[in-house]
C-alpha positions in Angstrom: 113.6 85.3 113.5 114.3 81.5 112.9 117.4 80.2 111.1 115.0 79.1 108.3 113.5 82.8 107.9 117.1 84.1 108.0 118.0 82.1 104.9 115.0 82.8 103.1 115.5 86.6 103.6 119.3 86.3 102.6 118.0 85.2 99.2 115.8 88.3 98.7 117.2 89.7 95.5 116.4 93.2 96.5 119.3 93.0 99.3 122.6 94.0 98.2 125.7 91.8 99.1 126.7 94.4 101.8 123.0 94.2 103.4 123.3 90.4 103.2 126.6 90.4 105.0 125.3 92.7 107.8 122.3 90.8 108.4 124.4 87.4 108.8 126.7 89.1 111.1 124.1 90.8 113.3 121.5 88.2 113.2 122.2 86.2 116.3 122.8 89.4 118.5 119.3 91.3 117.3 117.4 87.9 117.4 118.1 87.6 121.2 117.1 91.0 122.2 114.0 92.4 123.7 112.6 95.8 121.8 109.4 96.1 123.8 107.0 94.8 126.6 103.9 94.8 124.4 103.4 91.8 122.3 100.9 89.9 120.4 100.2 86.0 120.4 102.6 85.4 117.9 105.6 87.0 119.8 106.0 90.1 117.8 107.0 93.2 119.6 105.2 96.7 119.4 106.6 100.0 118.9 105.6 103.6 118.1 107.2 104.7 114.9 107.9 108.1 113.2 109.1 108.6 109.9 110.7 111.8 108.3 109.6 113.4 105.2 112.1 113.2 102.1 110.4 113.3 98.6 111.5 110.0 96.7 113.7 109.1 99.4 110.8 107.1 100.8 112.4 104.0 99.3 114.8 104.2 102.2 112.1 104.4 104.7 110.6 101.3 103.5 114.0 99.7 103.6 114.3 100.5 107.3 110.6 99.3 108.0 111.8 95.9 106.3 114.7 95.8 108.6 112.5 96.3 111.8 109.9 93.8 110.6 112.1 91.0 109.8 112.8 90.7 113.4 109.3 90.9 114.7 109.0 94.5 115.1 105.3 95.9 114.6 103.7 99.2 114.9 101.1 100.4 117.4 101.6 104.0 116.5 102.8 105.5 113.4 103.3 108.9 112.1 105.1 110.8 109.2 105.2 113.8 106.9 105.3 113.7 103.1 107.2 110.7 102.2 106.8 109.6 105.8 103.1 110.1 105.4 102.8 107.8 102.5 104.6 105.1 104.3 102.4 105.9 107.4 99.3 105.4 105.5 100.4 102.3 103.8 101.3 100.6 107.0 98.0 101.4 108.5 96.0 100.2 105.6 97.9 97.2 104.6 97.2 93.7 106.0 96.8 93.3 109.7 98.7 94.7 112.5 100.4 91.4 113.1 101.7 90.8 109.5 104.7 92.1 107.7 103.9 95.1 105.5 107.1 96.2 104.1 107.4 93.6 101.3 104.0 94.8 100.2 104.9 98.7 100.4 108.3 98.0 98.7 106.6 96.4 95.6 104.1 99.3 95.4 107.0 102.1 95.6 109.1 100.2 92.9 106.1 99.7 90.8 105.2 103.4 90.8 106.7 105.5 88.2 107.5 108.8 90.1 107.7 110.8 87.0 103.8 110.3 86.4 103.3 112.2 89.6 104.5 115.3 87.6 101.3 115.7 85.8 101.6 119.5 85.0 102.7 120.8 81.6 105.3 119.0 79.5 107.8 121.7 79.8 107.6 121.5 83.5 108.8 117.9 83.4 111.3 118.5 80.8 112.8 121.3 82.7 112.9 119.5 85.9 114.6 116.6 84.3 117.2 118.7 82.9 117.8 120.4 86.2 118.1 117.1 87.9 120.6 115.9 85.3 122.8 118.9 85.6 123.0 120.6 89.0 124.2 123.9 87.3 121.5 123.9 85.0 120.1 127.3 86.1 123.6 128.8 86.5 124.8 127.7 83.0 121.5 129.0 81.3 121.6 132.3 83.1 125.3 132.7 82.0 124.1 132.0 78.3 121.3 134.4 78.3 123.4 137.1 79.8 126.3 136.4 77.4 123.9 136.4 74.4 122.2 139.7 75.5 125.7 141.4 76.0 127.1 140.3 72.9 124.2 141.5 70.8 124.0 144.7 73.0 127.8 145.4 72.3 127.3 144.5 68.7 124.7 147.2 68.3 126.9 149.9 69.2 130.1 148.7 67.4 129.1 147.1 64.2 129.2 149.6 61.3 126.1 150.2 59.4 125.2 152.0 56.3 121.4 152.4 56.6 119.1 153.4 59.2 117.4 150.0 58.9 120.4 148.0 59.7 120.9 150.1 62.9 117.4 149.3 63.9 117.7 145.6 63.4 120.9 145.4 65.4 119.0 147.3 68.4 115.9 145.2 67.9 117.6 142.0 68.3 118.5 142.2 71.9 115.4 143.9 72.7 113.6 141.1 70.9 115.4 138.4 73.1 114.7 140.3 76.2 110.9 140.3 75.1 111.1 136.5 74.5 112.5 136.2 78.3 109.7 138.2 79.5 107.1 136.4 77.6 108.6 133.2 79.0 108.6 134.3 82.5 105.1 135.8 82.1 103.8 132.3 80.7 105.5 130.5 83.9 103.9 132.9 86.3 100.4 132.7 84.4 100.6 129.0 84.5 101.3 129.2 88.3 98.4 131.3 88.9 96.0 129.4 86.9 97.3 126.2 88.8 97.0 127.7 92.3 100.8 128.5 92.5 101.6 124.8 91.8 103.4 123.2 88.6 101.6 120.0 89.1 98.1 119.5 90.2 99.0 116.2 92.0 95.9 114.6 90.7 97.8 111.4 89.5 99.3 110.5 92.9 96.0 111.0 94.7 94.4 108.8 92.1 97.0 106.1 92.5 97.1 106.3 96.1 93.4 105.9 96.3 93.7 102.7 93.9 96.3 101.3 96.3 94.1 101.9 99.5 91.2 100.3 97.6 93.1 97.4 97.0 93.6 97.1 100.9 89.8 97.4 100.9 90.1 101.0 102.5 87.8 103.4 100.5 87.2 105.9 103.3 88.7 107.4 106.5 86.0 105.8 108.5 86.9 102.3 107.3 90.7 102.9 108.1 90.0 104.3 111.5 87.7 101.1 112.3 90.5 98.7 111.0 93.5 100.4 112.6 92.6 102.5 115.5 91.9 100.3 118.6 92.2 100.9 122.3 92.9 99.0 125.4 92.2 95.4 125.4 90.6 95.6 122.0 94.2 95.6 120.7 94.2 91.7 121.6 98.0 92.4 123.0 100.0 91.0 126.0 102.2 92.6 128.6 105.4 90.6 128.4 105.3 90.0 132.2 101.5 89.1 132.8 98.1 90.7 132.1 97.1 91.4 135.7 99.2 93.7 138.2 102.7 92.8 137.0 102.9 96.1 134.9 101.8 98.1 138.0 104.3 96.3 140.2 107.3 96.6 137.9 106.6 100.3 137.6 106.8 100.9 141.3 109.8 98.8 141.5 111.6 100.6 138.8 110.8 104.0 140.1 112.2 103.2 143.4 115.4 102.0 141.6 115.7 105.0 140.0 115.6 106.8 143.1 118.0 104.7 145.1 120.7 105.1 142.0 120.1 108.9 141.9 119.7 110.0 145.5 121.9 112.8 145.5 119.8 114.4 142.5 116.5 113.7 143.6 114.1 116.4 145.1 112.5 114.3 147.8 109.2 116.4 148.3 108.6 116.3 144.6 109.5 112.4 144.4 107.3 111.6 147.5 104.2 113.3 145.6 104.9 111.6 142.2 105.4 108.1 143.9 102.3 108.5 146.0 100.3 109.3 142.8 101.8 106.3 141.2 100.8 104.2 144.0 97.4 105.4 143.9 96.9 105.0 140.3 94.4 102.0 140.3 93.7 102.4 136.6 97.1 100.8 136.0 96.8 98.4 138.6 93.6 96.9 137.2 94.5 97.3 133.5 98.1 97.1 132.1 96.6 98.4 128.9 95.0 101.5 130.3 95.3 104.3 127.5 97.0 102.0 125.3 95.9 103.0 121.8 96.8 102.3 118.1 96.8 105.3 115.9 98.1 106.7 112.6 99.0 110.4 112.2 99.8 112.2 108.9 101.0 115.9 109.3 100.3 118.7 107.1 100.3 122.4 107.2 97.3 124.7 106.6 98.4 128.1 105.4 95.1 129.7 106.0 94.8 128.8 109.8 98.6 128.9 109.7 98.9 125.7 111.8 100.2 122.2 111.9 97.5 119.9 111.2 97.5 116.2 112.5 95.2 114.2 110.3 92.9 112.3 111.2 93.2 113.7 114.7 92.3 117.1 113.6 90.3 116.1 110.5 87.1 117.6 111.8 88.4 121.1 111.4 87.8 120.5 107.7 85.7 117.3 107.0 82.4 116.7 109.0 81.7 113.3 110.4 79.6 112.4 107.4 82.3 113.4 104.8 84.8 111.2 106.4 82.5 108.3 105.8 83.0 109.0 102.1 86.4 110.7 101.8 89.5 108.6 101.0 92.5 108.9 103.5 94.4 109.4 100.3 93.6 112.8 100.7 95.3 113.2 103.9 98.7 112.2 102.2 98.0 114.4 99.4 97.8 117.2 101.9 100.8 116.3 103.6 103.2 116.1 100.5 102.1 119.2 98.7 105.7 120.8 98.2 105.3 124.4 97.8 105.3 125.5 93.9 106.1 122.0 92.9 102.7 120.6 93.6 99.5 122.6 93.8 98.2 123.1 97.5 95.4 120.9 98.3 92.2 122.8 99.2 89.3 121.7 101.2 86.2 123.7 101.6 84.8 123.8 105.1 81.1 123.4 105.9 81.0 126.3 108.6 77.4 125.1 109.6 78.2 121.5 110.4 78.0 121.0 114.2 81.2 118.6 114.2 83.1 121.2 112.5 82.0 124.0 114.8 83.1 121.8 117.9 86.3 121.1 116.4 87.2 124.6 115.8 86.1 125.5 119.2 88.1 122.7 120.7 91.3 123.0 118.6 91.5 126.8 117.7 89.1 128.2 120.4 87.5 129.8 117.3 83.7 130.8 117.5 81.6 129.4 114.6 81.2 133.0 112.8 85.0 133.1 112.6 85.5 129.7 111.1 87.7 129.6 107.8 85.9 129.0 104.7 88.6 126.8 103.3 91.8 124.8 104.4 94.8 125.3 102.2 97.2 122.6 102.7 101.1 122.4 101.9 103.9 120.0 102.6 103.8 119.1 106.4 107.6 119.7 106.2 107.4 123.4 106.0 106.5 123.2 109.7 107.4 119.8 111.0 109.1 117.2 108.8 110.0 114.8 111.8 106.9 115.0 114.1 108.4 112.7 116.9 107.2 115.2 119.4 103.5 113.9 118.6 104.2 110.7 120.7 106.1 112.2 123.4 104.3 111.7 126.7 105.3 113.8 129.5 103.1 112.0 132.1 104.4 108.5 131.2 103.6 106.0 133.8 106.4 103.5 132.7 107.5 102.5 129.4 105.6 99.6 127.7 107.0 100.2 124.3 109.6 102.4 122.8 109.5 105.3 120.3 111.5 104.5 117.1 112.3 107.3 114.6 114.1 107.4 111.2 115.6 110.6 109.7 116.7 110.8 106.1 120.0 112.7 105.3 122.5 112.8 102.5 126.2 113.3 102.0 126.1 117.0 101.8 124.0 117.4 104.9 126.5 115.2 106.8 129.5 117.0 105.8 127.8 120.4 106.6 126.9 119.2 110.1 130.3 117.8 110.7 132.1 120.9 110.0 129.4 123.5 110.0 129.1 126.4 107.4 131.4 129.3 107.4 129.8 133.1 107.0 131.3 133.3 103.6 129.1 129.9 102.5 125.8 131.2 104.2 126.3 135.0 102.8 127.8 134.0 99.5 124.6 135.6 97.7 121.2 136.5 98.8 119.9 133.1 97.3 122.1 131.1 99.9 121.3 133.5 102.5 117.4 133.0 102.0 117.9 129.4 101.6 119.6 129.2 105.1 116.8 131.2 106.6 114.2 129.0 105.1 116.2 125.7 106.3 116.2 127.3 110.0 112.6 128.2 109.9 111.4 124.8 108.5 113.2 122.7 110.9 112.6 124.9 114.0 109.7 123.1 115.6 111.3 119.5 115.4 115.0 120.9 116.2 113.7 122.7 119.2 112.0 119.6 120.7 115.0 117.3 119.9 117.5 119.8 121.6 115.3 120.1 124.7 114.7 116.1 124.5 118.4 114.8 123.9 117.1 111.4 124.9 115.7 110.5 121.7 118.7 111.2 119.7 120.6 109.0 122.0 118.1 106.0 122.2 115.3 106.4 119.6 116.6 107.9 116.3 118.6 106.4 113.4 119.5 108.4 110.4 119.6 107.0 106.9 122.3 108.4 104.5 120.8 108.6 101.3 124.1 109.5 99.6 124.1 112.1 96.8 120.5 111.5 95.5 118.3 114.4 95.3 115.0 113.9 97.2 113.0 115.5 94.3 114.3 113.2 91.7 111.2 112.0 90.3 112.9 110.3 87.4 114.6 107.9 89.8 115.4 104.4 88.3 114.6 100.9 89.9 118.4 100.7 90.7 118.5 103.8 92.7 115.3 103.0 94.5 116.9 99.6 95.5 120.0 101.4 96.6 118.1 103.5 99.0 116.2 100.6 100.2 119.4 98.9 101.0 120.7 102.0 102.8 117.6 102.2 104.8 117.9 98.4 105.7 121.4 98.5 106.9 120.7 101.6 109.1 117.7 99.6 110.7 120.2 96.8 111.6 122.6 99.1 113.0 120.0 100.6 115.2 118.6 97.3 116.4 122.1 95.9 117.2 122.8 98.8 119.4 119.4 99.1 121.1 119.2 98.3 124.8 115.4 98.2 125.8 116.4 98.1 129.7 118.4 101.0 129.5 115.8 102.7 127.2 113.0 102.3 130.0 115.4 103.6 132.7 116.6 106.5 130.8 113.1 107.4 129.7 111.8 107.2 133.3 114.6 109.6 134.1 113.4 112.1 131.6 109.9 112.0 132.9 111.1 112.7 136.3 113.2 115.5 135.1 110.4 117.2 133.4 108.5 117.0 136.5 111.6 118.6 138.3 111.9 115.5 140.5 115.6 115.1 139.0 117.6 118.3 139.5 118.4 119.5 136.0 121.8 121.2 137.2 122.8 117.8 138.6 121.6 115.6 135.5 122.6 117.9 132.5 122.7 114.6 130.3 119.3 113.4 131.0 116.6 115.0 128.8 
């Protein structure tokens, strides 16, 4: 970033005084850093990028993206769930890979009225609004209902009456109130059944997403794939040190240095096998861009097949090749952000006779044609994987050409809970809190298991954005609140870039790879992984 660009960005009205102050303080250090060895002709540096889901906290993701982009970070691979899926899709569809995208995405999100996405019955929107404005809404109303029933129930027994009809009226009042409550419950249940167990159809979101993508010239999945998905030399990128054998030579040199620096921890037999295979890898020797690929991945969950689904990677499980030529990629995002009961699950009827579908079910699911599901039923990808950083983990990495960056979303209560942990009294306070903790454990199991095994990513790749006390389902969020989240994400990105060390990343990432291959003895290197 040049001094001229810095001055222009510091005048951005969206940035808070704290954001401007941090940018001015970190500018010199970050500008002098290297973040990747894959560059384009403009000098932009390319990374892989994974974004966690978090409802309307997506504004923080855009702020984080903005913080990366102003320092010339660009994206070769992007992935996300729910809100992260929205951002992923917009990154893939917007402009060219060399251009900044966050300013356009920011304008889109700031202009969207999130409340419009609640396109169900009017009482649903009003109830949710009341719940968000008062966190004790359910508790207070439950106490009020119980109090009224108890009052009239006692009144029926203690109030003196002179006639039989008066007694009947007194007993009828609490019974009438119970019937009203039962009728309201039955109405809610009936609406859920009619709307496929979702309070909001999600049509408004889908149409707005389609409209935005159409504005970028993207009407179909096939068009987006043609624009964004490239491989090898077709990417028109450069390796920092040269486009001939430099990448191969530096890989051999670095592997040798790791061995020298960790002699006591090396299994020499496994190391020799690994090193010889590296030496004999003529693909990388001839082409530093071998297996290099740009791609976008949106994560959702199919509760019919009971699997985590990566779109468009696994799209042929549900869409034929012909359908992908006419279907909007907005459908992928709609599938990913289907919060259970809040939105209707997205359904996709499967053409079981289509050859591309048959092949996909055999390839991905080992399913015979006669056993292919008739329909895919998608709910929020966060139900299985809210932070799918494992998608871009390569256990057979040759030598890092670019890093994997990830951004997670958290809040003040979550941070406090992680710092001090929960007591058994808090977890088992009621059946509701008990059930909530079980759901949270199962929902984050896939991602947490991966990150627990690969501590490397928490140390070198991931930054968390504290979204404060805001609610991730606050669809009534005002512009000021969006801007606050944007600035929180922006400042978190600056903190991450300021502390990032590309040379250390490469070394530690190779050590992780060698540990996975049992070249580095795990008992001797407990912190690597």
